ZAMARGU-4260 file (C-alpha; in steps of 0.2 Angstrom, whole numbers, plus 5000, padded with zeros to 4 digits):
<rodrens>
0) 6574/5830/5841 | 6558/5840/5839 | 6559/5837/5820 | 6561/5819/5822 | 6546/5818/5833
5) 6536/5828/5821 | 6541/5817/5806 | 6537/5801/5816 | 6520/5808/5821 | 6517/5813/5802
10) 6523/5796/5797 | 6511/5787/5809 | 6496/5798/5804 | 6499/5794/5786 | 6501/5776/5789
15) 6485/5775/5800 | 6476/5785/5786 | 6482/5773/5773 | 6476/5758/5783 | 6459/5766/5786
20) 6457/5770/5767 | 6462/5752/5762 | 6450/5744/5775 | 6435/5755/5773 | 6436/5760/5755
25) 6435/5742/5748 | 6421/5739/5737 | 6406/5729/5742 | 6404/5713/5732 | 6387/5709/5723
30) 6392/5699/5708 | 6390/5680/5709 | 6382/5680/5726 | 6363/5681/5725 | 6353/5667/5715
35) 6344/5673/5700 | 6326/5668/5707 | 6328/5679/5722 | 6314/5692/5724 | 6319/5702/5739
40) 6337/5706/5745 | 6344/5714/5761 | 6362/5721/5761 | 6371/5722/5777 | 6386/5734/5774
45) 6398/5727/5788 | 6412/5739/5784 | 6401/5754/5785 | 6394/5748/5802 | 6411/5745/5808
50) 6416/5763/5802 | 6401/5770/5812 | 6407/5761/5828 | 6425/5766/5825 | 6420/5785/5825
55) 6409/5782/5840 | 6424/5775/5849 | 6436/5789/5844 | 6423/5802/5849 | 6419/5794/5866
60) 6434/5783/5871 | 6430/5784/5890 | 6413/5776/5888 | 6421/5761/5880 | 6435/5760/5892
65) 6424/5761/5907 | 6413/5747/5899 | 6428/5736/5897 | 6433/5739/5915 | 6416/5734/5921
70) 6418/5718/5911 | 6435/5712/5915 | 6432/5694/5909 | 6429/5701/5891 | 6447/5707/5891
75) 6454/5690/5896 | 6443/5680/5885 | 6435/5683/5868 | 6416/5683/5871 | 6413/5678/5852
80) 6427/5666/5848 | 6417/5660/5832 | 6423/5676/5823 | 6441/5668/5823 | 6434/5653/5813
85) 6425/5663/5799 | 6430/5675/5785 | 6421/5691/5788 | 6417/5699/5771 | 6414/5718/5767
90) 6395/5715/5766 | 6383/5701/5769 | 6367/5698/5758 | 6351/5690/5763 | 6338/5685/5750
95) 6322/5676/5749 | 6307/5673/5738 | 6290/5664/5740 | 6292/5650/5728 | 6310/5642/5730
100) 6314/5648/5748 | 6296/5649/5755 | 6299/5667/5762 | 6314/5660/5773 | 6329/5672/5773
105) 6345/5664/5767 | 6362/5672/5767 | 6376/5672/5754 | 6389/5659/5757 | 6403/5662/5770
110) 6420/5654/5770 | 6425/5645/5786 | 6443/5646/5792 | 6441/5634/5807 | 6425/5624/5807
115) 6428/5616/5824 | 6432/5633/5832 | 6416/5640/5824 | 6404/5626/5828 | 6410/5624/5846
120) 6404/5641/5851 | 6386/5638/5844 | 6385/5620/5853 | 6390/5629/5869 | 6375/5641/5866
125) 6363/5627/5865 | 6361/5625/5846 | 6356/5608/5841 | 6367/5599/5829 | 6359/5587/5815
130) 6365/5581/5798 | 6356/5577/5782 | 6367/5570/5769 | 6383/5580/5768 | 6376/5595/5776
135) 6377/5599/5795 | 6364/5609/5803 | 6365/5619/5820 | 6348/5625/5825 | 6341/5636/5838
140) 6323/5644/5837 | 6321/5651/5820 | 6340/5652/5816 | 6349/5638/5806 | 6367/5637/5802
145) 6370/5626/5787 | 6388/5620/5784 | 6394/5610/5769 | 6413/5606/5770 | 6420/5624/5773
150) 6405/5634/5767 | 6392/5641/5778 | 6374/5648/5775 | 6363/5657/5788 | 6345/5653/5787
155) 6331/5664/5796 | 6315/5654/5796 | 6299/5662/5792 | 6286/5661/5806 | 6272/5660/5793
160) 6278/5645/5783 | 6283/5630/5792 | 6297/5619/5784 | 6305/5603/5788 | 6324/5600/5789
165) 6322/5591/5772 | 6315/5607/5765 | 6328/5618/5772 | 6341/5606/5766 | 6335/5607/5748
170) 6335/5626/5749 | 6353/5628/5755 | 6359/5614/5743 | 6352/5624/5729 | 6362/5639/5735
175) 6378/5629/5738 | 6377/5623/5720 | 6370/5638/5712 | 6378/5643/5695 | 6366/5657/5689
180) 6367/5673/5699 | 6359/5691/5698 | 6370/5704/5690 | 6375/5719/5700 | 6366/5730/5687
185) 6350/5720/5689 | 6334/5729/5694 | 6335/5720/5711 | 6353/5723/5715 | 6357/5740/5707
190) 6348/5751/5721 | 6357/5742/5735 | 6374/5742/5726 | 6374/5761/5725 | 6367/5764/5742
195) 6379/5770/5756 | 6368/5765/5770 | 6372/5753/5784 | 6358/5742/5778 | 6347/5742/5762
200) 6332/5732/5756 | 6326/5729/5738 | 6312/5720/5731 | 6305/5716/5714 | 6288/5725/5719
205) 6298/5741/5718 | 6301/5742/5737 | 6317/5750/5743 | 6322/5754/5761 | 6338/5761/5768
210) 6343/5759/5787 | 6356/5770/5795 | 6363/5771/5813 | 6366/5789/5816 | 6370/5800/5832
215) 6356/5796/5844 | 6345/5790/5830 | 6340/5774/5820 | 6332/5779/5804 | 6323/5769/5791
220) 6317/5778/5775 | 6311/5773/5758 | 6297/5766/5748 | 6287/5750/5755 | 6274/5742/5744
225) 6263/5730/5754 | 6244/5726/5755 | 6245/5722/5774 | 6239/5740/5778 | 6226/5750/5768
230) 6225/5769/5766 | 6212/5776/5779 | 6208/5792/5787 | 6209/5792/5806 | 6210/5804/5821
235) 6224/5805/5833 | 6225/5814/5850 | 6236/5830/5848 | 6246/5838/5862 | 6258/5827/5872
240) 6251/5809/5873 | 6261/5794/5878 | 6257/5786/5861 | 6245/5782/5847 | 6243/5769/5833
245) 6231/5771/5818 | 6229/5759/5804 | 6217/5749/5793 | 6222/5731/5791 | 6218/5722/5775
250) 6209/5706/5782 | 6212/5697/5766 | 6231/5698/5768 | 6239/5681/5770 | 6251/5686/5784
255) 6236/5694/5794 | 6226/5677/5792 | 6241/5668/5799 | 6242/5679/5814 | 6223/5677/5817
260) 6225/5658/5815 | 6240/5657/5827 | 6233/5668/5840 | 6214/5664/5841 | 6215/5650/5853
265) 6224/5660/5867 | 6213/5675/5863 | 6197/5664/5864 | 6203/5657/5881 | 6207/5674/5888
270) 6192/5684/5883 | 6179/5669/5880 | 6176/5678/5863 | 6178/5671/5846 | 6192/5680/5837
275) 6186/5674/5820 | 6168/5681/5824 | 6176/5698/5829 | 6186/5699/5813 | 6172/5695/5802
280) 6162/5709/5810 | 6176/5722/5810 | 6181/5732/5795 | 6200/5732/5799 | 6201/5749/5806
285) 6210/5751/5822 | 6214/5767/5832 | 6223/5767/5849 | 6227/5783/5859 | 6236/5782/5876
290) 6235/5799/5884 | 6243/5796/5901 | 6246/5783/5915 | 6241/5787/5933 | 6244/5778/5949
295) 6228/5775/5960 | 6227/5767/5977 | 6215/5753/5979 | 6209/5749/5997 | 6207/5730/6000
300) 6197/5725/6015 | 6198/5707/6021 | 6192/5699/6037 | 6201/5686/6048 | 6197/5678/6065
305) 6208/5680/6080 | 6212/5666/6093 | 6195/5670/6102 | 6186/5668/6085 | 6182/5686/6084
310) 6180/5694/6067 | 6194/5706/6064 | 6194/5719/6049 | 6210/5720/6039 | 6213/5735/6028
315) 6227/5735/6015 | 6232/5747/6001 | 6238/5742/5984 | 6246/5754/5970 | 6240/5751/5953
320) 6244/5759/5936 | 6229/5764/5926 | 6230/5770/5908 | 6220/5783/5900 | 6217/5773/5884
325) 6205/5775/5870 | 6203/5760/5858 | 6192/5762/5842 | 6187/5748/5831 | 6178/5751/5814
330) 6162/5741/5811 | 6157/5732/5795 | 6139/5737/5799 | 6131/5748/5812 | 6125/5734/5824
335) 6134/5717/5820 | 6150/5720/5831 | 6140/5727/5846 | 6126/5714/5845 | 6139/5701/5846
340) 6147/5708/5861 | 6130/5710/5870 | 6125/5692/5865 | 6141/5685/5873 | 6139/5696/5889
345) 6155/5705/5884 | 6146/5721/5887 | 6137/5723/5904 | 6129/5737/5914 | 6136/5740/5931
350) 6130/5755/5942 | 6123/5763/5927 | 6139/5762/5917 | 6140/5752/5901 | 6157/5743/5902
355) 6167/5730/5892 | 6168/5715/5904 | 6179/5704/5892 | 6194/5713/5897 | 6194/5713/5916
360) 6212/5720/5918 | 6205/5738/5917 | 6188/5746/5917 | 6183/5750/5899 | 6167/5761/5896
365) 6158/5757/5880 | 6154/5770/5867 | 6144/5763/5853 | 6143/5775/5838 | 6136/5771/5820
370) 6152/5765/5812 | 6164/5764/5827 | 6165/5753/5843 | 6175/5763/5856 | 6182/5757/5873
375) 6189/5771/5885 | 6198/5769/5901 | 6202/5784/5912 | 6199/5802/5907 | 6185/5808/5895
380) 6192/5807/5877 | 6178/5817/5869 | 6186/5833/5877 | 6203/5829/5869 | 6209/5839/5854
385) 6212/5828/5839 | 6218/5829/5821 | 6213/5819/5806 | 6227/5810/5796 | 6227/5800/5780
390) 6240/5786/5779 | 6243/5767/5779 | 6250/5767/5796 | 6254/5781/5809 | 6262/5776/5826
395) 6271/5786/5839 | 6277/5781/5857 | 6286/5792/5870 | 6296/5779/5879 | 6304/5792/5891
400) 6287/5798/5896 | 6280/5780/5898 | 6294/5775/5909 | 6291/5789/5921 | 6275/5780/5925
405) 6274/5763/5917 | 6261/5750/5917 | 6263/5733/5927 | 6271/5724/5913 | 6285/5713/5918
410) 6303/5717/5911 | 6319/5710/5915 | 6334/5721/5919 | 6342/5719/5902 | 6326/5724/5893
415) 6323/5739/5905 | 6341/5745/5903 | 6339/5745/5884 | 6322/5754/5885 | 6329/5767/5897
420) 6341/5773/5882 | 6326/5777/5871 | 6317/5793/5870 | 6304/5790/5857 | 6299/5780/5842
425) 6288/5783/5827 | 6282/5776/5810 | 6273/5785/5796 | 6268/5775/5781 | 6260/5787/5768
430) 6246/5783/5756 | 6259/5783/5742 | 6270/5770/5751 | 6283/5782/5757 | 6289/5776/5775
435) 6299/5784/5788 | 6303/5775/5804 | 6313/5783/5818 | 6320/5778/5835 | 6327/5792/5845
440) 6339/5790/5859 | 6340/5801/5875 | 6359/5804/5871 | 6359/5812/5854 | 6378/5813/5854
445) 6383/5795/5852 | 6379/5783/5838 | 6363/5773/5840 | 6371/5756/5838 | 6386/5761/5849
450) 6374/5765/5863 | 6366/5748/5862 | 6383/5739/5862 | 6391/5750/5875 | 6380/5759/5887
</rodrens>
């Protein structure tokens, strides 16, 4: 009897192992999928991501079971019924270029098993249906689903390049009818075809990035070539700050110009200053240091009249979160930026303090040095220890410390729940284009993606 149980156990173990090896050792497919004129490609290794989540479930089954008990409806009803209407491949590729696809991202072609079941879900999710010729479109925000017969392409529209439905139709039609594809051994596809990472990115400008969901960590590493940021030397506060950001932006970059064009109306309305004028007088250098956040109690005095028309004094208190924040802008010349702010009354003198009045949310003192225009709120930053770094971008934020005393920024319950999982995040982009991005979770024992899905 014991031998029979043992043989059964061994047989089941071998069977499960074979099923696992068959499912997760299948090769990803790259041939005949990416048009020859693509210049950037992202590969999403669905089998590897599924494998990550499987091991997270096996290591922490109670967490998943508790989550399912909290969401009883998800047991009775599939929350994502569209999955039953589509064939899920081993990997999905997204590609783009500036000429044909106008920096929009298009996916490789999916096969639909049940078009009606697939589209019903997205109509329920408020996607707008339209048609152009033989192609059906389901659109919500920047996401477009293009369907031709039993074929599907996902389109993620670029915010920088507006395109009509006719433009999108021409793009997806060219992909549906494409006959010339990149080879797996091509310069663009070879790096990602040999990568074992969850996601990988390759570009003809020699950029290559790998993204991995690890235990308690999202990690992005590789080489990123871009002229958005320029190499610069800057100082950052050392010790235990809440966060810092240092960079020098290339004002001639097309994406930066688009950001300025889209944001200047709101900026001008809020500050009564011209964003175009500030950008012209700024050299692109930006340095922010957030040391701490403290609660202060404001006393508010008001007066009311009672029934006998006597003036009655009312005193109330209000808690307010105040950051110890240092903002430094590099100047094109020693006086232009400061002179512009004085001329627009953005700099004013109150009680012998020189303050920046264009940002009334907090009190910012002005420090006007030769090549730096500095705004400080809270403690004296000149007494803080700092170190000099040379990079394209250097960023750090201690989310755990920030949430102990957050600023008055409105967050809904879902956003707050996700942020409470995070310990810290950082980006370092070196002068030789090497980049490292990390998001650390408080729980270092569980897979990063698994924690986002089941927490």
